[in-house]
C-alpha positions as CSV (number, residue, x, y, z in Angstrom):
1,X,-24.7,11.8,-1.0
2,X,-23.6,8.8,-0.1
3,X,-24.3,9.3,3.9
4,X,-28.0,9.7,2.7
5,X,-28.5,6.9,0.6
6,X,-27.2,4.6,4.0
7,X,-29.6,6.2,6.2
8,X,-32.1,5.7,3.5
9,X,-31.6,2.0,3.5
10,X,-31.5,2.3,7.4
11,X,-34.9,3.7,7.5
12,X,-36.0,1.3,5.0
13,X,-34.6,-1.8,7.5
14,X,-36.4,0.1,10.9
15,X,-39.4,-0.8,9.2
16,X,-38.9,-3.9,8.1
17,X,-37.6,-4.7,11.3
18,X,-40.2,-3.1,13.9
19,X,-43.2,-2.9,11.8
20,X,-43.1,-5.5,9.0
21,X,-43.5,-3.5,6.5
22,X,-41.4,-2.9,3.3
23,X,-41.4,0.9,2.3
24,X,-39.3,3.7,0.5
25,X,-37.8,6.7,1.9
26,X,-36.7,9.5,0.5
27,X,-34.4,12.5,2.3
28,X,-34.3,16.0,1.3
29,X,-33.1,18.2,3.6
30,X,-35.2,18.3,6.5
31,X,-38.2,16.2,4.6
32,X,-37.9,12.5,4.9
33,X,-41.1,10.6,3.0
34,X,-41.8,7.5,3.8
35,X,-43.8,4.7,1.4
36,X,-45.2,2.2,2.7
37,X,-47.0,-0.8,0.9
38,X,-49.8,-1.4,3.0
39,X,-53.6,-1.6,2.5
40,X,-54.3,-0.7,6.2
41,X,-53.7,3.4,6.0
42,X,-53.6,3.6,9.8
43,X,-53.2,7.0,11.1
44,X,-52.3,5.9,14.5
45,X,-49.3,3.2,12.8
46,X,-48.8,6.5,10.7
47,X,-47.6,8.6,13.3
48,X,-45.6,5.7,15.4
49,X,-43.8,5.1,12.0
50,X,-43.2,9.1,12.2
51,X,-42.4,9.0,16.0
52,X,-40.2,5.7,15.7
53,X,-37.8,7.5,12.2
54,X,-37.7,10.8,14.0
55,X,-35.7,8.8,17.0
56,X,-32.7,8.2,14.2
57,X,-32.1,12.3,13.6
58,X,-30.9,14.6,16.4
59,X,-33.0,17.6,14.7
60,X,-36.5,18.1,13.9
61,X,-37.3,16.5,10.8
62,X,-40.7,16.6,8.3
63,X,-41.7,13.3,7.6
64,X,-44.9,12.0,5.9
65,X,-46.2,8.6,5.5
66,X,-48.0,7.7,2.6
67,X,-49.7,3.9,2.2
68,X,-49.4,2.1,-1.3
69,X,-51.1,-0.9,-1.8
C-alpha cells in the first residue's frame, strides 16, 4: 500500500502549508482520520480541513478531524 502512504504524507504536507498545522493522516478505504496538533479545537477549522482534504479525492470520503494538544 505504498500509494496510500504517499497520499497520507501529501495530505499531511497540505495541512502544514494551507493551515500551518502539523498533523497525522490515516486512510482506510473510504475513511480518512486526521489528528491535528493544536490547542484550538475550532469547529470551523475542522470543517475547512475536511473540505480541503476532500478536494484531493475524486470520490466522497468520510473525513474526521480531531485535535490533540
